[in-house]
N, CA, C and O atoms as CSV, one atom per row, in Angstrom:
chain,resi,resn,atom,element,x,y,z
A,1,UNK,N,N,0.844,-1.179,0.000
A,1,UNK,CA,C,0.000,0.000,0.000
A,1,UNK,C,C,0.891,1.244,0.000
A,1,UNK,O,O,1.891,1.289,0.715
A,2,UNK,N,N,0.540,2.230,-0.780
A,2,UNK,CA,C,1.345,3.455,-0.822
A,2,UNK,C,C,1.438,4.143,0.534
A,2,UNK,O,O,0.497,4.112,1.327
A,3,UNK,N,N,2.564,4.750,0.781
A,3,UNK,CA,C,2.782,5.478,2.029
A,3,UNK,C,C,1.756,6.601,2.171
A,3,UNK,O,O,1.451,7.297,1.202
A,4,UNK,N,N,1.230,6.770,3.369
A,4,UNK,CA,C,0.282,7.844,3.633
A,4,UNK,C,C,-1.175,7.421,3.561
A,4,UNK,O,O,-2.055,8.171,3.983
A,5,UNK,N,N,-1.447,6.225,3.032
A,5,UNK,CA,C,-2.830,5.748,2.984
A,5,UNK,C,C,-3.156,5.002,4.266
A,5,UNK,O,O,-2.305,4.294,4.805
A,6,UNK,N,N,-4.376,5.151,4.759
A,6,UNK,CA,C,-4.757,4.388,5.947
A,6,UNK,C,C,-4.710,2.888,5.658
A,6,UNK,O,O,-4.991,2.465,4.537
A,7,UNK,N,N,-4.360,2.090,6.652
A,7,UNK,CA,C,-4.235,0.640,6.477
A,7,UNK,C,C,-5.539,0.012,5.997
A,7,UNK,O,O,-5.518,-1.001,5.299
A,8,UNK,N,N,-6.669,0.603,6.364
A,8,UNK,CA,C,-7.956,0.017,5.985
A,8,UNK,C,C,-8.364,0.351,4.541
A,8,UNK,O,O,-9.384,-0.141,4.058
A,9,UNK,N,N,-7.588,1.170,3.868
A,9,UNK,CA,C,-7.915,1.511,2.475
A,9,UNK,C,C,-7.756,0.263,1.617
A,9,UNK,O,O,-6.649,-0.253,1.464
A,10,UNK,N,N,-8.838,-0.211,1.070
A,10,UNK,CA,C,-8.782,-1.418,0.253
A,10,UNK,C,C,-9.177,-1.154,-1.185
A,10,UNK,O,O,-9.308,-2.084,-1.980
A,11,UNK,N,N,-9.364,0.093,-1.514
A,11,UNK,CA,C,-9.823,0.438,-2.848
A,11,UNK,C,C,-8.694,0.518,-3.859
A,11,UNK,O,O,-7.542,0.222,-3.542
A,12,UNK,N,N,-9.026,0.915,-5.068
A,12,UNK,CA,C,-8.028,1.007,-6.134
A,12,UNK,C,C,-7.066,2.177,-5.912
A,12,UNK,O,O,-7.398,3.167,-5.260
A,13,UNK,N,N,-5.893,2.032,-6.464
A,13,UNK,CA,C,-4.886,3.093,-6.484
A,13,UNK,C,C,-4.485,3.264,-7.952
A,13,UNK,O,O,-4.117,2.296,-8.618
A,14,UNK,N,N,-4.560,4.484,-8.442
A,14,UNK,CA,C,-4.203,4.757,-9.833
A,14,UNK,C,C,-2.714,5.065,-9.910
A,14,UNK,O,O,-2.208,5.893,-9.153
A,15,UNK,N,N,-2.014,4.403,-10.820
A,15,UNK,CA,C,-0.592,4.649,-11.011
A,15,UNK,C,C,-0.314,5.193,-12.402
A,15,UNK,O,O,-0.853,4.684,-13.385
A,16,UNK,N,N,0.519,6.219,-12.495
A,16,UNK,CA,C,0.898,6.837,-13.765
A,16,UNK,C,C,2.424,6.812,-13.882
A,16,UNK,O,O,3.130,7.026,-12.897
A,17,UNK,N,N,2.925,6.550,-15.084
A,17,UNK,CA,C,4.372,6.497,-15.308
A,17,UNK,C,C,4.709,7.292,-16.564
A,17,UNK,O,O,4.021,7.189,-17.579
A,18,UNK,N,N,5.779,8.089,-16.483
A,18,UNK,CA,C,6.227,8.843,-17.653
A,18,UNK,C,C,7.739,8.906,-17.722
A,18,UNK,O,O,8.407,9.008,-16.694
A,19,UNK,N,N,8.283,8.845,-18.931
A,19,UNK,CA,C,9.729,8.918,-19.149
A,19,UNK,C,C,10.104,10.340,-19.540
A,19,UNK,O,O,9.442,10.958,-20.374
A,20,UNK,N,N,11.163,10.852,-18.936
A,20,UNK,CA,C,11.593,12.209,-19.249
A,20,UNK,C,C,13.099,12.294,-19.426
A,20,UNK,O,O,13.833,12.420,-18.446
A,21,UNK,N,N,13.564,12.226,-20.664
A,21,UNK,CA,C,14.978,12.446,-20.951
A,21,UNK,C,C,15.101,13.933,-21.255
A,21,UNK,O,O,14.631,14.399,-22.292
A,22,UNK,N,N,15.744,14.690,-20.337
A,22,UNK,CA,C,15.722,16.145,-20.446
A,22,UNK,C,C,16.641,16.698,-21.520
A,22,UNK,O,O,16.366,17.754,-22.088
A,23,UNK,N,N,17.731,15.995,-21.804
A,23,UNK,CA,C,18.637,16.463,-22.856
A,23,UNK,C,C,19.462,15.292,-23.349
A,23,UNK,O,O,19.939,14.491,-22.545
A,24,UNK,N,N,19.637,15.181,-24.638
A,24,UNK,CA,C,20.440,14.111,-25.223
A,24,UNK,C,C,21.622,14.755,-25.921
A,24,UNK,O,O,21.456,15.437,-26.932
A,25,UNK,N,N,22.814,14.540,-25.384
A,25,UNK,CA,C,24.003,15.185,-25.939
A,25,UNK,C,C,24.433,14.579,-27.259
A,25,UNK,O,O,25.306,15.115,-27.942
A,26,UNK,N,N,23.818,13.456,-27.618
A,26,UNK,CA,C,24.086,12.881,-28.924
A,26,UNK,C,C,25.405,12.153,-29.051
A,26,UNK,O,O,25.813,11.839,-30.169
A,27,UNK,N,N,26.088,11.870,-27.959
A,27,UNK,CA,C,27.363,11.158,-28.031
A,27,UNK,C,C,27.276,9.889,-28.851
A,27,UNK,O,O,28.177,9.585,-29.632
A,28,UNK,N,N,26.205,9.155,-28.678
A,28,UNK,CA,C,25.942,7.956,-29.472
A,28,UNK,C,C,24.576,8.187,-30.100
A,28,UNK,O,O,23.555,8.058,-29.425
A,29,UNK,N,N,24.548,8.523,-31.365
A,29,UNK,CA,C,23.297,8.884,-32.014
A,29,UNK,C,C,22.801,7.741,-32.890
A,29,UNK,O,O,23.482,7.328,-33.829
A,30,UNK,N,N,21.620,7.236,-32.580
A,30,UNK,CA,C,21.017,6.213,-33.431
A,30,UNK,C,C,19.823,6.790,-34.200
A,30,UNK,O,O,19.169,6.078,-34.962
A,31,UNK,N,N,19.547,8.071,-33.999
A,31,UNK,CA,C,18.452,8.715,-34.712
A,31,UNK,C,C,18.961,9.267,-36.040
A,31,UNK,O,O,20.075,9.786,-36.111
A,32,UNK,N,N,18.156,9.158,-37.080
A,32,UNK,CA,C,18.537,9.792,-38.341
A,32,UNK,C,C,18.616,11.313,-38.175
A,32,UNK,O,O,17.848,11.893,-37.408
A,33,UNK,N,N,19.527,11.949,-38.881
A,33,UNK,CA,C,19.701,13.395,-38.786
A,33,UNK,C,C,18.429,14.178,-39.033
A,33,UNK,O,O,18.228,15.241,-38.447
A,34,UNK,N,N,17.559,13.656,-39.904
A,34,UNK,CA,C,16.312,14.351,-40.214
A,34,UNK,C,C,15.370,14.446,-39.014
A,34,UNK,O,O,14.448,15.262,-39.010
A,35,UNK,N,N,15.599,13.620,-38.004
A,35,UNK,CA,C,14.690,13.594,-36.858
A,35,UNK,C,C,15.294,14.204,-35.592
A,35,UNK,O,O,14.686,14.103,-34.526
A,36,UNK,N,N,16.455,14.823,-35.673
A,36,UNK,CA,C,17.115,15.357,-34.481
A,36,UNK,C,C,16.296,16.444,-33.784
A,36,UNK,O,O,16.359,16.572,-32.561
A,37,UNK,N,N,15.536,17.220,-34.539
A,37,UNK,CA,C,14.759,18.288,-33.903
A,37,UNK,C,C,13.639,17.717,-33.035
A,37,UNK,O,O,13.049,18.435,-32.228
A,38,UNK,N,N,13.352,16.446,-33.200
A,38,UNK,CA,C,12.297,15.808,-32.412
A,38,UNK,C,C,12.808,15.301,-31.066
A,38,UNK,O,O,12.044,14.708,-30.304
A,39,UNK,N,N,14.101,15.526,-30.759
A,39,UNK,CA,C,14.649,15.094,-29.472
A,39,UNK,C,C,13.885,15.697,-28.302
A,39,UNK,O,O,13.789,15.087,-27.237
A,40,UNK,N,N,13.342,16.891,-28.497
A,40,UNK,CA,C,12.635,17.556,-27.397
A,40,UNK,C,C,11.422,16.750,-26.931
A,40,UNK,O,O,10.944,16.949,-25.814
A,41,UNK,N,N,10.925,15.854,-27.764
A,41,UNK,CA,C,9.779,15.042,-27.380
A,41,UNK,C,C,10.172,13.911,-26.431
A,41,UNK,O,O,9.298,13.260,-25.860
A,42,UNK,N,N,11.477,13.667,-26.251
A,42,UNK,CA,C,11.931,12.609,-25.355
A,42,UNK,C,C,11.518,12.867,-23.910
A,42,UNK,O,O,11.500,11.941,-23.099
A,43,UNK,N,N,11.189,14.103,-23.582
A,43,UNK,CA,C,10.802,14.423,-22.209
A,43,UNK,C,C,9.282,14.569,-22.044
A,43,UNK,O,O,8.795,14.921,-20.970
A,44,UNK,N,N,8.555,14.297,-23.110
A,44,UNK,CA,C,7.110,14.542,-23.091
A,44,UNK,C,C,6.362,13.679,-22.072
A,44,UNK,O,O,5.416,14.157,-21.447
A,45,UNK,N,N,6.764,12.430,-21.896
A,45,UNK,CA,C,6.070,11.557,-20.944
A,45,UNK,C,C,6.199,12.060,-19.517
A,45,UNK,O,O,5.228,12.067,-18.761
A,46,UNK,N,N,7.421,12.488,-19.148
A,46,UNK,CA,C,7.637,13.033,-17.809
A,46,UNK,C,C,6.876,14.323,-17.601
A,46,UNK,O,O,6.287,14.537,-16.541
A,47,UNK,N,N,6.884,15.181,-18.601
A,47,UNK,CA,C,6.165,16.453,-18.502
A,47,UNK,C,C,4.661,16.222,-18.390
A,47,UNK,O,O,3.976,16.922,-17.645
A,48,UNK,N,N,4.154,15.244,-19.125
A,48,UNK,CA,C,2.723,14.934,-19.062
A,48,UNK,C,C,2.328,14.458,-17.661
A,48,UNK,O,O,1.257,14.806,-17.165
A,49,UNK,N,N,3.193,13.662,-17.026
A,49,UNK,CA,C,2.891,13.189,-15.669
A,49,UNK,C,C,2.894,14.335,-14.663
A,49,UNK,O,O,2.049,14.377,-13.769
A,50,UNK,N,N,3.839,15.263,-14.802
A,50,UNK,CA,C,3.861,16.419,-13.897
A,50,UNK,C,C,2.597,17.261,-14.057
A,50,UNK,O,O,2.002,17.695,-13.071
A,51,UNK,N,N,2.198,17.485,-15.294
A,51,UNK,CA,C,0.970,18.237,-15.555
A,51,UNK,C,C,-0.262,17.511,-15.049
A,51,UNK,O,O,-1.167,18.124,-14.483
A,52,UNK,N,N,-0.292,16.206,-15.254
A,52,UNK,CA,C,-1.437,15.414,-14.789
A,52,UNK,C,C,-1.534,15.448,-13.266
A,52,UNK,O,O,-2.627,15.583,-12.717
A,53,UNK,N,N,-0.400,15.328,-12.584
A,53,UNK,CA,C,-0.431,15.341,-11.122
A,53,UNK,C,C,-0.843,16.703,-10.581
A,53,UNK,O,O,-1.493,16.781,-9.539
A,54,UNK,N,N,-0.479,17.764,-11.266
A,54,UNK,CA,C,-0.918,19.101,-10.849
A,54,UNK,C,C,-2.440,19.200,-10.951
A,54,UNK,O,O,-3.103,19.678,-10.030
A,55,UNK,N,N,-2.985,18.743,-12.082
A,55,UNK,CA,C,-4.435,18.777,-12.267
A,55,UNK,C,C,-5.137,17.873,-11.254
A,55,UNK,O,O,-6.175,18.243,-10.705
A,56,UNK,N,N,-4.576,16.698,-11.007
A,56,UNK,CA,C,-5.158,15.757,-10.047
A,56,UNK,C,C,-5.148,16.362,-8.644
A,56,UNK,O,O,-6.118,16.221,-7.899
A,57,UNK,N,N,-4.064,17.031,-8.288
A,57,UNK,CA,C,-3.987,17.668,-6.961
A,57,UNK,C,C,-5.075,18.724,-6.798
A,57,UNK,O,O,-5.667,18.847,-5.725
A,58,UNK,N,N,-5.338,19.476,-7.844
A,58,UNK,CA,C,-6.378,20.505,-7.779
A,58,UNK,C,C,-7.776,19.898,-7.723
A,58,UNK,O,O,-8.669,20.442,-7.074
A,59,UNK,N,N,-7.961,18.764,-8.407
A,59,UNK,CA,C,-9.283,18.122,-8.442
A,59,UNK,C,C,-9.590,17.315,-7.181
A,59,UNK,O,O,-10.755,17.076,-6.863
A,60,UNK,N,N,-8.547,16.897,-6.465
A,60,UNK,CA,C,-8.700,16.127,-5.216
A,60,UNK,C,C,-9.628,14.917,-5.386
A,60,UNK,O,O,-10.666,14.843,-4.729
A,61,UNK,N,N,-9.268,13.976,-6.254
A,61,UNK,CA,C,-10.131,12.798,-6.449
A,61,UNK,C,C,-10.150,11.914,-5.206
A,61,UNK,O,O,-9.260,11.998,-4.359
A,62,UNK,N,N,-11.160,11.078,-5.107
A,62,UNK,CA,C,-11.273,10.164,-3.967
A,62,UNK,C,C,-10.341,8.966,-4.108
A,62,UNK,O,O,-10.065,8.278,-3.125
A,63,UNK,N,N,-9.863,8.716,-5.295
A,63,UNK,CA,C,-8.952,7.594,-5.552
A,63,UNK,C,C,-7.517,8.091,-5.391
A,63,UNK,O,O,-7.158,9.114,-5.974
A,64,UNK,N,N,-6.689,7.391,-4.616
A,64,UNK,CA,C,-5.290,7.795,-4.493
A,64,UNK,C,C,-4.560,7.639,-5.834
A,64,UNK,O,O,-4.803,6.681,-6.568
A,65,UNK,N,N,-3.680,8.570,-6.142
A,65,UNK,CA,C,-2.934,8.548,-7.400
A,65,UNK,C,C,-1.439,8.661,-7.090
A,65,UNK,O,O,-1.010,9.501,-6.298
A,66,UNK,N,N,-0.673,7.804,-7.729
A,66,UNK,CA,C,0.787,7.817,-7.595
A,66,UNK,C,C,1.373,8.019,-8.988
A,66,UNK,O,O,0.928,7.388,-9.947
A,67,UNK,N,N,2.362,8.888,-9.103
A,67,UNK,CA,C,3.047,9.073,-10.384
A,67,UNK,C,C,4.531,8.808,-10.202
A,67,UNK,O,O,5.126,9.186,-9.193
A,68,UNK,N,N,5.113,8.158,-11.187
A,68,UNK,CA,C,6.556,7.924,-11.230
A,68,UNK,C,C,7.071,8.566,-12.504
A,68,UNK,O,O,6.589,8.267,-13.597
A,69,UNK,N,N,8.055,9.452,-12.363
A,69,UNK,CA,C,8.687,10.074,-13.520
A,69,UNK,C,C,10.142,9.629,-13.536
A,69,UNK,O,O,10.928,10.002,-12.666
A,70,UNK,N,N,10.482,8.838,-14.521
A,70,UNK,CA,C,11.867,8.404,-14.707
A,70,UNK,C,C,12.556,9.480,-15.533
A,70,UNK,O,O,12.313,9.592,-16.735
A,71,UNK,N,N,13.408,10.265,-14.901
A,71,UNK,CA,C,14.027,11.404,-15.572
A,71,UNK,C,C,15.542,11.280,-15.542
A,71,UNK,O,O,16.124,10.830,-14.555
A,72,UNK,N,N,16.167,11.687,-16.637
A,72,UNK,CA,C,17.625,11.652,-16.722
A,72,UNK,C,C,18.094,12.643,-17.769
A,72,UNK,O,O,17.355,13.006,-18.684
A,73,UNK,N,N,19.321,13.067,-17.616
A,73,UNK,CA,C,19.982,13.854,-18.639
A,73,UNK,C,C,20.956,12.899,-19.317
A,73,UNK,O,O,21.903,12.428,-18.687
A,74,UNK,N,N,20.736,12.616,-20.564
A,74,UNK,CA,C,21.486,11.594,-21.279
A,74,UNK,C,C,22.829,12.144,-21.762
A,74,UNK,O,O,22.896,12.811,-22.794
A,75,UNK,N,N,23.890,11.862,-21.014
A,75,UNK,CA,C,25.232,12.302,-21.380
A,75,UNK,C,C,26.189,11.112,-21.278
A,75,UNK,O,O,26.801,10.894,-20.233
A,76,UNK,N,N,26.317,10.339,-22.368
A,76,UNK,CA,C,27.130,9.125,-22.312
A,76,UNK,C,C,28.648,9.359,-22.382
A,76,UNK,O,O,29.410,8.392,-22.363
A,77,UNK,N,N,29.093,10.585,-22.459
A,77,UNK,CA,C,30.537,10.841,-22.503
A,77,UNK,C,C,30.934,11.742,-21.336
A,77,UNK,O,O,30.084,12.383,-20.717
A,78,UNK,N,N,32.229,11.784,-21.043
A,78,UNK,CA,C,32.737,12.594,-19.936
A,78,UNK,C,C,32.711,14.094,-20.274
A,78,UNK,O,O,32.611,14.930,-19.376
A,79,UNK,N,N,32.802,14.426,-21.554
A,79,UNK,CA,C,32.805,15.840,-21.976
A,79,UNK,C,C,31.737,16.069,-23.032
A,79,UNK,O,O,32.056,16.225,-24.211
A,80,UNK,N,N,30.463,16.091,-22.621
A,80,UNK,CA,C,29.378,16.235,-23.595
A,80,UNK,C,C,29.273,17.669,-24.132
A,80,UNK,O,O,29.756,18.623,-23.521
A,81,UNK,N,N,28.641,17.778,-25.265
A,81,UNK,CA,C,28.331,19.086,-25.827
A,81,UNK,C,C,26.927,19.440,-25.387
A,81,UNK,O,O,25.966,18.775,-25.775
A,82,UNK,N,N,26.795,20.484,-24.579
A,82,UNK,CA,C,25.499,20.887,-24.060
A,82,UNK,C,C,25.406,22.410,-24.226
A,82,UNK,O,O,26.172,23.144,-23.601
A,83,UNK,N,N,24.472,22.892,-25.066
A,83,UNK,CA,C,24.347,24.323,-25.294
A,83,UNK,C,C,24.130,25.132,-24.018
A,83,UNK,O,O,24.471,26.315,-23.977
A,84,UNK,N,N,23.573,24.521,-22.985
A,84,UNK,CA,C,23.328,25.255,-21.729
A,84,UNK,C,C,24.625,25.632,-21.028
A,84,UNK,O,O,24.617,26.527,-20.184
A,85,UNK,N,N,25.729,24.986,-21.346
A,85,UNK,CA,C,27.003,25.264,-20.692
A,85,UNK,C,C,27.915,26.154,-21.529
A,85,UNK,O,O,29.038,26.442,-21.116
A,86,UNK,N,N,27.456,26.587,-22.682
A,86,UNK,CA,C,28.307,27.431,-23.547
A,86,UNK,C,C,28.407,28.824,-22.997
A,86,UNK,O,O,29.077,29.673,-23.585
């Protein structure tokens, strides 16, 4: 049972999962060059979960909701190229 729920809670618990890769430095690129601008969508699942949890918090449903966001900054090399550090 999720932390914070009373022990007698026997009802359903809604679980949401989203993947959020915040930046891909491209050290090992398996994407075709024509699709590189679509890298920003790699974080869409995580962003959707954050937005959903905000809306759920405001709506205060009777069903407990848990969200897991697997987030990472994808930098497979020791010296990545990241525009934020220029």
